[in-house]
Residue, then its C-alpha position, 0 to 999 in steps of 0.5 A: m538492527k536498524q531497519d532502512k527499507l520496507f516493502i510493500d506488498t499488495g494487500a498493503w497497497i490495499a488497506l492504504i489507498q481504499e478507506k473500506d479496507q479492515f485494515y485501512e486505519r491500522a496501515s495507514s497509523f503504521l506508515k505515518s509512524l515510519d521516521f522518513s529515513v525509512k524507504r518504501v519500496s514495492s515492485s511493478f509486478i505488486l503494483g500491476y497486479g493490484i491495478v489489474r485486480g481492481f484493487l488500486m484504482p477507484t472504481s470510477f475508472l473501471g467503468 
């Protein structure tokens, strides 16, 4: 069965954004290997949680 959507959770966003994350290379390679027809989806809750916790925002924005 072909998958046409990929849900990206907080851990994956963190790994993709923070190059020092232990899963950065793995997450980046996986995302690049996906066919362009696969839709990447997340939620405002996931993104909001990552921002509030400071994971999805460069430290220069945190003061």
